[in-house]
LOKELO-91570 format. One record per residue: residue in three letters; residue number from 1; x negated, y negated, z of N, C-alpha, C in turn. Coordinates in steps of 0.1 Angstrom, whole numbers. Atoms other than C-alpha are relative to their C-alpha. Layout:
site fiti: ALA&vexro: NUM&n_east: X&n_north: Y&n_up: Z&ca_east: X&ca_north: Y&ca_up: Z&c_east: X&c_north: Y&c_up: Z $
...
REM end
This chain:
site fiti: UNK&vexro: 1&n_east: 13&n_north: -3&n_up: 6&ca_east: 1306&ca_north: -346&ca_up: 837&c_east: -10&c_north: -11&c_up: 3 $
site fiti: UNK&vexro: 2&n_east: 10&n_north: 10&n_up: -3&ca_east: 1274&ca_north: -363&ca_up: 847&c_east: -7&c_north: -5&c_up: -12 $
site fiti: UNK&vexro: 3&n_east: 8&n_north: 6&n_up: 11&ca_east: 1255&ca_north: -386&ca_up: 824&c_east: -14&c_north: 5&c_up: 2 $
site fiti: UNK&vexro: 4&n_east: 14&n_north: -5&n_up: 0&ca_east: 1219&ca_north: -378&ca_up: 816&c_east: -8&c_north: -8&c_up: 10 $
site fiti: UNK&vexro: 5&n_east: 7&n_north: 9&n_up: -9&ca_east: 1209&ca_north: -407&ca_up: 839&c_east: 3&c_north: 4&c_up: 15 $
site fiti: UNK&vexro: 6&n_east: -4&n_north: -4&n_up: -14&ca_east: 1226&ca_north: -392&ca_up: 870&c_east: -6&c_north: 13&c_up: 4 $
site fiti: UNK&vexro: 7&n_east: 5&n_north: -13&n_up: -6&ca_east: 1210&ca_north: -366&ca_up: 892&c_east: 9&c_north: 4&c_up: 11 $
site fiti: UNK&vexro: 8&n_east: -8&n_north: -3&n_up: -12&ca_east: 1229&ca_north: -346&ca_up: 917&c_east: -7&c_north: -4&c_up: 13 $
site fiti: UNK&vexro: 9&n_east: 5&n_north: 4&n_up: -13&ca_east: 1225&ca_north: -358&ca_up: 952&c_east: -8&c_north: 11&c_up: 7 $
site fiti: UNK&vexro: 10&n_east: 8&n_north: -10&n_up: -7&ca_east: 1198&ca_north: -340&ca_up: 971&c_east: 7&c_north: 4&c_up: 13 $
site fiti: UNK&vexro: 11&n_east: -6&n_north: -4&n_up: -12&ca_east: 1210&ca_north: -319&ca_up: 1000&c_east: -7&c_north: -6&c_up: 12 $
site fiti: UNK&vexro: 12&n_east: 7&n_north: 5&n_up: -12&ca_east: 1202&ca_north: -333&ca_up: 1035&c_east: -9&c_north: 12&c_up: 4 $
site fiti: UNK&vexro: 13&n_east: 10&n_north: -10&n_up: -4&ca_east: 1170&ca_north: -315&ca_up: 1046&c_east: -2&c_north: -1&c_up: 15 $
site fiti: UNK&vexro: 14&n_east: 1&n_north: 0&n_up: -15&ca_east: 1170&ca_north: -305&ca_up: 1083&c_east: -11&c_north: 9&c_up: 4 $
site fiti: UNK&vexro: 15&n_east: 10&n_north: -8&n_up: -7&ca_east: 1142&ca_north: -292&ca_up: 1105&c_east: 7&c_north: 6&c_up: 12 $
site fiti: UNK&vexro: 16&n_east: -6&n_north: -7&n_up: -11&ca_east: 1155&ca_north: -265&ca_up: 1128&c_east: -12&c_north: 6&c_up: 8 $
site fiti: UNK&vexro: 17&n_east: 11&n_north: -5&n_up: -9&ca_east: 1131&ca_north: -258&ca_up: 1157&c_east: 7&c_north: 9&c_up: 11 $
site fiti: UNK&vexro: 18&n_east: -7&n_north: -10&n_up: -9&ca_east: 1143&ca_north: -226&ca_up: 1175&c_east: -9&c_north: 12&c_up: -1 $
site fiti: UNK&vexro: 19&n_east: 8&n_north: -11&n_up: -1&ca_east: 1122&ca_north: -197&ca_up: 1187&c_east: 7&c_north: 14&c_up: 1 $
site fiti: UNK&vexro: 20&n_east: -8&n_north: -12&n_up: 0&ca_east: 1150&ca_north: -171&ca_up: 1190&c_east: 5&c_north: 3&c_up: -14 $
site fiti: UNK&vexro: 21&n_east: -2&n_north: -2&n_up: 15&ca_east: 1151&ca_north: -157&ca_up: 1155&c_east: 15&c_north: 4&c_up: -3 $
site fiti: UNK&vexro: 22&n_east: -14&n_north: -3&n_up: 2&ca_east: 1187&ca_north: -142&ca_up: 1158&c_east: 8&c_north: -13&c_up: 0 $
site fiti: UNK&vexro: 23&n_east: -7&n_north: 13&n_up: -2&ca_east: 1200&ca_north: -176&ca_up: 1170&c_east: -3&c_north: -9&c_up: -12 $
site fiti: UNK&vexro: 24&n_east: 4&n_north: 8&n_up: 11&ca_east: 1180&ca_north: -194&ca_up: 1144&c_east: 7&c_north: 3&c_up: -13 $
site fiti: UNK&vexro: 25&n_east: -7&n_north: -5&n_up: 12&ca_east: 1195&ca_north: -173&ca_up: 1116&c_east: 14&c_north: -4&c_up: 0 $
site fiti: UNK&vexro: 26&n_east: -14&n_north: 4&n_up: -2&ca_east: 1230&ca_north: -180&ca_up: 1129&c_east: 1&c_north: -16&c_up: -3 $
site fiti: UNK&vexro: 27&n_east: 0&n_north: 15&n_up: 1&ca_east: 1223&ca_north: -218&ca_up: 1132&c_east: -3&c_north: -4&c_up: -15 $
site fiti: UNK&vexro: 28&n_east: 3&n_north: 4&n_up: 14&ca_east: 1207&ca_north: -219&ca_up: 1097&c_east: 11&c_north: 3&c_up: -9 $
site fiti: UNK&vexro: 29&n_east: -12&n_north: -3&n_up: 9&ca_east: 1237&ca_north: -202&ca_up: 1081&c_east: 11&c_north: -10&c_up: 2 $
site fiti: UNK&vexro: 30&n_east: -10&n_north: 10&n_up: -3&ca_east: 1261&ca_north: -226&ca_up: 1099&c_east: -3&c_north: -13&c_up: -6 $
site fiti: UNK&vexro: 31&n_east: 4&n_north: 13&n_up: 5&ca_east: 1241&ca_north: -256&ca_up: 1088&c_east: -1&c_north: 0&c_up: -16 $
site fiti: UNK&vexro: 32&n_east: 0&n_north: -2&n_up: 15&ca_east: 1237&ca_north: -243&ca_up: 1052&c_east: 14&c_north: -1&c_up: -5 $
site fiti: UNK&vexro: 33&n_east: -14&n_north: 0&n_up: 4&ca_east: 1274&ca_north: -238&ca_up: 1050&c_east: 6&c_north: -14&c_up: 0 $
site fiti: UNK&vexro: 34&n_east: -5&n_north: 14&n_up: -1&ca_east: 1278&ca_north: -275&ca_up: 1058&c_east: -7&c_north: -8&c_up: -11 $
site fiti: UNK&vexro: 35&n_east: 6&n_north: 7&n_up: 11&ca_east: 1257&ca_north: -284&ca_up: 1027&c_east: -14&c_north: -6&c_up: 3 $
site fiti: UNK&vexro: 36&n_east: 14&n_north: 5&n_up: -3&ca_east: 1222&ca_north: -288&ca_up: 1043&c_east: -10&c_north: 10&c_up: -5 $
site fiti: UNK&vexro: 37&n_east: 11&n_north: -9&n_up: 3&ca_east: 1189&ca_north: -274&ca_up: 1033&c_east: -8&c_north: 1&c_up: 13 $
site fiti: UNK&vexro: 38&n_east: 6&n_north: -2&n_up: -13&ca_east: 1171&ca_north: -259&ca_up: 1063&c_east: -14&c_north: 5&c_up: -1 $
site fiti: UNK&vexro: 39&n_east: 14&n_north: -4&n_up: -1&ca_east: 1134&ca_north: -256&ca_up: 1071&c_east: -1&c_north: 4&c_up: 15 $
site fiti: UNK&vexro: 40&n_east: 0&n_north: -5&n_up: -13&ca_east: 1129&ca_north: -234&ca_up: 1102&c_east: -14&c_north: 1&c_up: 5 $
site fiti: UNK&vexro: 41&n_east: 13&n_north: -1&n_up: -7&ca_east: 1100&ca_north: -237&ca_up: 1127&c_east: 3&c_north: 7&c_up: 13 $
site fiti: UNK&vexro: 42&n_east: -2&n_north: -7&n_up: -13&ca_east: 1096&ca_north: -213&ca_up: 1156&c_east: -8&c_north: -4&c_up: 11 $
site fiti: UNK&vexro: 43&n_east: 9&n_north: 5&n_up: -11&ca_east: 1071&ca_north: -233&ca_up: 1176&c_east: -2&c_north: -15&c_up: -2 $
site fiti: UNK&vexro: 44&n_east: 4&n_north: 14&n_up: 0&ca_east: 1060&ca_north: -268&ca_up: 1185&c_east: -11&c_north: -2&c_up: -11 $
site fiti: UNK&vexro: 45&n_east: 11&n_north: 1&n_up: 9&ca_east: 1028&ca_north: -263&ca_up: 1165&c_east: 5&c_north: 0&c_up: -15 $
site fiti: UNK&vexro: 46&n_east: -6&n_north: -2&n_up: 13&ca_east: 1047&ca_north: -251&ca_up: 1134&c_east: 8&c_north: -13&c_up: -4 $
site fiti: UNK&vexro: 47&n_east: -9&n_north: 12&n_up: 3&ca_east: 1072&ca_north: -280&ca_up: 1136&c_east: -8&c_north: -12&c_up: -3 $
site fiti: UNK&vexro: 48&n_east: 9&n_north: 12&n_up: 2&ca_east: 1045&ca_north: -307&ca_up: 1139&c_east: -7&c_north: 1&c_up: -14 $
site fiti: UNK&vexro: 49&n_east: 6&n_north: -2&n_up: 13&ca_east: 1028&ca_north: -292&ca_up: 1108&c_east: 10&c_north: -3&c_up: -11 $
site fiti: UNK&vexro: 50&n_east: -10&n_north: 3&n_up: 10&ca_east: 1060&ca_north: -293&ca_up: 1089&c_east: 4&c_north: -14&c_up: -2 $
site fiti: UNK&vexro: 51&n_east: -3&n_north: 15&n_up: 1&ca_east: 1067&ca_north: -329&ca_up: 1098&c_east: -11&c_north: -7&c_up: -7 $
site fiti: UNK&vexro: 52&n_east: 11&n_north: 6&n_up: 7&ca_east: 1033&ca_north: -338&ca_up: 1085&c_east: 0&c_north: 2&c_up: -15 $
site fiti: UNK&vexro: 53&n_east: 1&n_north: -3&n_up: 14&ca_east: 1038&ca_north: -322&ca_up: 1052&c_east: 13&c_north: 0&c_up: -8 $
site fiti: UNK&vexro: 54&n_east: -13&n_north: -1&n_up: 7&ca_east: 1075&ca_north: -325&ca_up: 1044&c_east: 9&c_north: -12&c_up: 4 $
site fiti: UNK&vexro: 55&n_east: -10&n_north: 11&n_up: -2&ca_east: 1105&ca_north: -349&ca_up: 1043&c_east: 12&c_north: 6&c_up: 6 $
site fiti: UNK&vexro: 56&n_east: -12&n_north: -5&n_up: -7&ca_east: 1134&ca_north: -344&ca_up: 1066&c_east: 10&c_north: -12&c_up: 3 $
site fiti: UNK&vexro: 57&n_east: -10&n_north: 10&n_up: -3&ca_east: 1167&ca_north: -362&ca_up: 1071&c_east: 5&c_north: 1&c_up: 14 $
site fiti: UNK&vexro: 58&n_east: -4&n_north: -2&n_up: -14&ca_east: 1173&ca_north: -348&ca_up: 1106&c_east: -6&c_north: 12&c_up: 5 $
site fiti: UNK&vexro: 59&n_east: 6&n_north: -12&n_up: -7&ca_east: 1163&ca_north: -322&ca_up: 1131&c_east: 9&c_north: 5&c_up: 11 $
site fiti: UNK&vexro: 60&n_east: -7&n_north: -6&n_up: -11&ca_east: 1179&ca_north: -298&ca_up: 1156&c_east: -11&c_north: 7&c_up: 8 $
site fiti: UNK&vexro: 61&n_east: 12&n_north: -4&n_up: -8&ca_east: 1155&ca_north: -290&ca_up: 1185&c_east: 5&c_north: 8&c_up: 12 $
site fiti: UNK&vexro: 62&n_east: -1&n_north: -7&n_up: -12&ca_east: 1155&ca_north: -263&ca_up: 1211&c_east: -10&c_north: -6&c_up: 9 $
site fiti: UNK&vexro: 63&n_east: 9&n_north: 7&n_up: -9&ca_east: 1138&ca_north: -277&ca_up: 1242&c_east: -12&c_north: 9&c_up: 4 $
site fiti: UNK&vexro: 64&n_east: 11&n_north: -9&n_up: -4&ca_east: 1118&ca_north: -247&ca_up: 1255&c_east: -3&c_north: 10&c_up: -10 $
site fiti: UNK&vexro: 65&n_east: 5&n_north: -10&n_up: 10&ca_east: 1098&ca_north: -228&ca_up: 1230&c_east: -11&c_north: 8&c_up: 6 $
site fiti: UNK&vexro: 66&n_east: 11&n_north: -9&n_up: -5&ca_east: 1072&ca_north: -201&ca_up: 1234&c_east: -13&c_north: -7&c_up: 2 $
site fiti: UNK&vexro: 67&n_east: 13&n_north: 7&n_up: -2&ca_east: 1043&ca_north: -225&ca_up: 1230&c_east: 2&c_north: -14&c_up: 7 $
site fiti: UNK&vexro: 68&n_east: -1&n_north: 12&n_up: -8&ca_east: 1057&ca_north: -253&ca_up: 1252&c_east: 14&c_north: -7&c_up: -3 $
site fiti: UNK&vexro: 69&n_east: -12&n_north: 7&n_up: 2&ca_east: 1084&ca_north: -279&ca_up: 1253&c_east: 0&c_north: -8&c_up: -13 $
site fiti: UNK&vexro: 70&n_east: -1&n_north: 6&n_up: 13&ca_east: 1096&ca_north: -296&ca_up: 1221&c_east: -2&c_north: -15&c_up: -1 $
site fiti: UNK&vexro: 71&n_east: 0&n_north: 15&n_up: 0&ca_east: 1091&ca_north: -332&ca_up: 1232&c_east: -11&c_north: -6&c_up: -9 $
site fiti: UNK&vexro: 72&n_east: 10&n_north: 6&n_up: 10&ca_east: 1059&ca_north: -338&ca_up: 1211&c_east: 7&c_north: -1&c_up: -14 $
site fiti: UNK&vexro: 73&n_east: -7&n_north: 1&n_up: 12&ca_east: 1081&ca_north: -330&ca_up: 1181&c_east: 10&c_north: -11&c_up: 0 $
site fiti: UNK&vexro: 74&n_east: -9&n_north: 10&n_up: -1&ca_east: 1108&ca_north: -353&ca_up: 1193&c_east: -7&c_north: -14&c_up: -1 $
site fiti: UNK&vexro: 75&n_east: 8&n_north: 12&n_up: 1&ca_east: 1082&ca_north: -380&ca_up: 1198&c_east: -3&c_north: -4&c_up: -15 $
site fiti: UNK&vexro: 76&n_east: 3&n_north: 2&n_up: 14&ca_east: 1071&ca_north: -376&ca_up: 1162&c_east: 12&c_north: -4&c_up: -8 $
site fiti: UNK&vexro: 77&n_east: -13&n_north: 3&n_up: 7&ca_east: 1107&ca_north: -377&ca_up: 1149&c_east: 4&c_north: -15&c_up: 3 $
site fiti: UNK&vexro: 78&n_east: -3&n_north: 14&n_up: -4&ca_east: 1112&ca_north: -409&ca_up: 1169&c_east: -8&c_north: -10&c_up: -8 $
site fiti: UNK&vexro: 79&n_east: 10&n_north: 9&n_up: 8&ca_east: 1081&ca_north: -425&ca_up: 1153&c_east: 4&c_north: -1&c_up: -14 $
site fiti: UNK&vexro: 80&n_east: -3&n_north: 0&n_up: 14&ca_east: 1093&ca_north: -415&ca_up: 1119&c_east: 14&c_north: -5&c_up: -3 $
site fiti: UNK&vexro: 81&n_east: -14&n_north: 5&n_up: 1&ca_east: 1129&ca_north: -428&ca_up: 1125&c_east: 9&c_north: 11&c_up: -6 $
site fiti: UNK&vexro: 82&n_east: -9&n_north: -11&n_up: 4&ca_east: 1144&ca_north: -393&ca_up: 1118&c_east: 9&c_north: 3&c_up: 11 $
site fiti: UNK&vexro: 83&n_east: -9&n_north: -3&n_up: -11&ca_east: 1176&ca_north: -386&ca_up: 1137&c_east: -1&c_north: 15&c_up: 4 $
site fiti: UNK&vexro: 84&n_east: 1&n_north: -13&n_up: -5&ca_east: 1176&ca_north: -355&ca_up: 1159&c_east: 9&c_north: 2&c_up: 12 $
site fiti: UNK&vexro: 85&n_east: -7&n_north: -3&n_up: -12&ca_east: 1195&ca_north: -337&ca_up: 1185&c_east: -6&c_north: 12&c_up: 7 $
site fiti: UNK&vexro: 86&n_east: 5&n_north: -12&n_up: -8&ca_east: 1187&ca_north: -311&ca_up: 1212&c_east: 12&c_north: 10&c_up: 0 $
site fiti: UNK&vexro: 87&n_east: -10&n_north: -11&n_up: -1&ca_east: 1205&ca_north: -277&ca_up: 1212&c_east: -8&c_north: 9&c_up: 10 $
site fiti: UNK&vexro: 88&n_east: 8&n_north: -8&n_up: -10&ca_east: 1193&ca_north: -260&ca_up: 1244&c_east: 8&c_north: 4&c_up: 12 $
site fiti: UNK&vexro: 89&n_east: -6&n_north: -5&n_up: -12&ca_east: 1202&ca_north: -240&ca_up: 1275&c_east: -6&c_north: -7&c_up: 12 $
site fiti: UNK&vexro: 90&n_east: 6&n_north: 7&n_up: -11&ca_east: 1180&ca_north: -262&ca_up: 1297&c_east: 9&c_north: -12&c_up: 3 $
site fiti: UNK&vexro: 91&n_east: -8&n_north: 12&n_up: -4&ca_east: 1197&ca_north: -291&ca_up: 1316&c_east: -5&c_north: -12&c_up: -8 $
site fiti: UNK&vexro: 92&n_east: 3&n_north: 13&n_up: 7&ca_east: 1199&ca_north: -324&ca_up: 1297&c_east: -8&c_north: -10&c_up: 9 $
site fiti: UNK&vexro: 93&n_east: 8&n_north: 9&n_up: -9&ca_east: 1184&ca_north: -341&ca_up: 1328&c_east: -15&c_north: 2&c_up: -1 $
site fiti: UNK&vexro: 94&n_east: 14&n_north: -3&n_up: 2&ca_east: 1151&ca_north: -325&ca_up: 1319&c_east: -6&c_north: -7&c_up: -12 $
site fiti: UNK&vexro: 95&n_east: 5&n_north: 7&n_up: 12&ca_east: 1149&ca_north: -345&ca_up: 1287&c_east: -6&c_north: -14&c_up: 5 $
site fiti: UNK&vexro: 96&n_east: 6&n_north: 13&n_up: -4&ca_east: 1125&ca_north: -375&ca_up: 1291&c_east: 9&c_north: -12&c_up: -4 $
site fiti: UNK&vexro: 97&n_east: -8&n_north: 12&n_up: 2&ca_east: 1141&ca_north: -409&ca_up: 1293&c_east: -1&c_north: -5&c_up: -14 $
site fiti: UNK&vexro: 98&n_east: 2&n_north: 5&n_up: 13&ca_east: 1127&ca_north: -419&ca_up: 1259&c_east: 9&c_north: 8&c_up: -11 $
site fiti: UNK&vexro: 99&n_east: -8&n_north: -8&n_up: 9&ca_east: 1148&ca_north: -391&ca_up: 1243&c_east: 15&c_north: 2&c_up: 4 $
site fiti: UNK&vexro: 100&n_east: -14&n_north: -2&n_up: -6&ca_east: 1181&ca_north: -394&ca_up: 1263&c_east: 10&c_north: -6&c_up: -9 $
site fiti: UNK&vexro: 101&n_east: -10&n_north: 5&n_up: 9&ca_east: 1198&ca_north: -413&ca_up: 1235&c_east: 4&c_north: 10&c_up: -11 $
site fiti: UNK&vexro: 102&n_east: -3&n_north: -11&n_up: 10&ca_east: 1196&ca_north: -382&ca_up: 1213&c_east: 11&c_north: 9&c_up: 5 $
site fiti: UNK&vexro: 103&n_east: -11&n_north: -9&n_up: -4&ca_east: 1227&ca_north: -360&ca_up: 1213&c_east: -6&c_north: 13&c_up: 6 $
site fiti: UNK&vexro: 104&n_east: 4&n_north: -12&n_up: -6&ca_east: 1225&ca_north: -329&ca_up: 1235&c_east: 11&c_north: 10&c_up: -1 $
site fiti: UNK&vexro: 105&n_east: -10&n_north: -11&n_up: 2&ca_east: 1244&ca_north: -297&ca_up: 1226&c_east: -5&c_north: 12&c_up: 9 $
site fiti: UNK&vexro: 106&n_east: 3&n_north: -10&n_up: -10&ca_east: 1244&ca_north: -272&ca_up: 1255&c_east: 3&c_north: 14&c_up: -6 $
site fiti: UNK&vexro: 107&n_east: -2&n_north: -14&n_up: 4&ca_east: 1239&ca_north: -235&ca_up: 1247&c_east: 7&c_north: 7&c_up: 12 $
site fiti: UNK&vexro: 108&n_east: -5&n_north: -5&n_up: 13&ca_east: 1259&ca_north: -214&ca_up: 1243&c_east: 10&c_north: -11&c_up: -5 $
site fiti: UNK&vexro: 109&n_east: -9&n_north: 9&n_up: 6&ca_east: 1278&ca_north: -235&ca_up: 1218&c_east: 8&c_north: 7&c_up: -11 $
site fiti: UNK&vexro: 110&n_east: -7&n_north: -5&n_up: 12&ca_east: 1304&ca_north: -229&ca_up: 1191&c_east: -6&c_north: -5&c_up: -13 $
site fiti: UNK&vexro: 111&n_east: 6&n_north: 4&n_up: 13&ca_east: 1292&ca_north: -230&ca_up: 1155&c_east: 6&c_north: -14&c_up: -4 $
site fiti: UNK&vexro: 112&n_east: -6&n_north: 12&n_up: 4&ca_east: 1317&ca_north: -258&ca_up: 1148&c_east: -5&c_north: -12&c_up: 8 $
site fiti: UNK&vexro: 113&n_east: 5&n_north: 10&n_up: -8&ca_east: 1303&ca_north: -278&ca_up: 1176&c_east: -14&c_north: -4&c_up: -5 $
site fiti: UNK&vexro: 114&n_east: 13&n_north: 2&n_up: 6&ca_east: 1268&ca_north: -275&ca_up: 1161&c_east: 2&c_north: -8&c_up: -13 $
site fiti: UNK&vexro: 115&n_east: -2&n_north: 6&n_up: 13&ca_east: 1281&ca_north: -285&ca_up: 1127&c_east: 4&c_north: -15&c_up: 2 $
site fiti: UNK&vexro: 116&n_east: -5&n_north: 13&n_up: -3&ca_east: 1299&ca_north: -315&ca_up: 1141&c_east: -11&c_north: -9&c_up: 6 $
site fiti: UNK&vexro: 117&n_east: 11&n_north: 8&n_up: -6&ca_east: 1269&ca_north: -327&ca_up: 1162&c_east: -10&c_north: -4&c_up: -11 $
site fiti: UNK&vexro: 118&n_east: 9&n_north: 3&n_up: 11&ca_east: 1247&ca_north: -325&ca_up: 1131&c_east: 6&c_north: -11&c_up: -9 $
site fiti: UNK&vexro: 119&n_east: -7&n_north: 10&n_up: 8&ca_east: 1272&ca_north: -344&ca_up: 1110&c_east: -1&c_north: -14&c_up: 6 $
site fiti: UNK&vexro: 120&n_east: 0&n_north: 13&n_up: -7&ca_east: 1274&ca_north: -371&ca_up: 1136&c_east: -14&c_north: -6&c_up: 1 $
site fiti: UNK&vexro: 121&n_east: 14&n_north: 4&n_up: -1&ca_east: 1236&ca_north: -373&ca_up: 1141&c_east: -5&c_north: -6&c_up: -13 $
site fiti: UNK&vexro: 122&n_east: 4&n_north: 5&n_up: 14&ca_east: 1232&ca_north: -378&ca_up: 1103&c_east: 9&c_north: -11&c_up: -5 $
site fiti: UNK&vexro: 123&n_east: -9&n_north: 10&n_up: 4&ca_east: 1260&ca_north: -403&ca_up: 1102&c_east: 10&c_north: 4&c_up: -11 $
site fiti: UNK&vexro: 124&n_east: -10&n_north: -5&n_up: 9&ca_east: 1283&ca_north: -381&ca_up: 1081&c_east: 13&c_north: 2&c_up: 7 $
site fiti: UNK&vexro: 125&n_east: -13&n_north: -3&n_up: -6&ca_east: 1320&ca_north: -377&ca_up: 1087&c_east: 6&c_north: 13&c_up: -5 $
site fiti: UNK&vexro: 126&n_east: -5&n_north: -13&n_up: 5&ca_east: 1325&ca_north: -346&ca_up: 1066&c_east: -11&c_north: 8&c_up: -6 $
site fiti: UNK&vexro: 127&n_east: 10&n_north: -8&n_up: 5&ca_east: 1305&ca_north: -317&ca_up: 1053&c_east: -4&c_north: -5&c_up: -14 $
site fiti: UNK&vexro: 128&n_east: 5&n_north: 4&n_up: 14&ca_east: 1283&ca_north: -325&ca_up: 1022&c_east: 5&c_north: 10&c_up: -10 $
site fiti: UNK&vexro: 129&n_east: -6&n_north: -10&n_up: 9&ca_east: 1296&ca_north: -293&ca_up: 1006&c_east: 9&c_north: 9&c_up: 8 $
site fiti: UNK&vexro: 130&n_east: -10&n_north: -8&n_up: -7&ca_east: 1327&ca_north: -275&ca_up: 1017&c_east: -3&c_north: 15&c_up: -1 $
site fiti: UNK&vexro: 131&n_east: 2&n_north: -14&n_up: 1&ca_east: 1323&ca_north: -239&ca_up: 1026&c_east: 13&c_north: 7&c_up: -5 $
site fiti: UNK&vexro: 132&n_east: -12&n_north: -7&n_up: 5&ca_east: 1346&ca_north: -215&ca_up: 1007&c_east: 7&c_north: 8&c_up: 11 $
site fiti: UNK&vexro: 133&n_east: -8&n_north: -7&n_up: -10&ca_east: 1374&ca_north: -200&ca_up: 1028&c_east: 9&c_north: 10&c_up: -6 $
REM end
């Protein structure tokens, strides 16, 4: 039982930047199952606005979006000190040098690979909340 002074730990809040809605839904479910709260942006413009108005513990970025490449979002995440990873079908060699230290998950990927990559990027070793089986 929690004492009245203890608050439950907040779920890690992730920014998911993906313009393919069906894939975004799948990714969101997989990351929610791991105990994360997800905010989805479908464009560079939307993601930058969300970063200006919200708090995030990490981000998962598709590289090529309908309104351009995601690197301005990655630049802002870098400035803010927020960990991020790329999940994309483009070659990782296209990622600018300043972002090459970020993990790169090649599409198509297994859901478990996405979950593991996000845990590692956030510095967690296990899911924040176990999914029921």
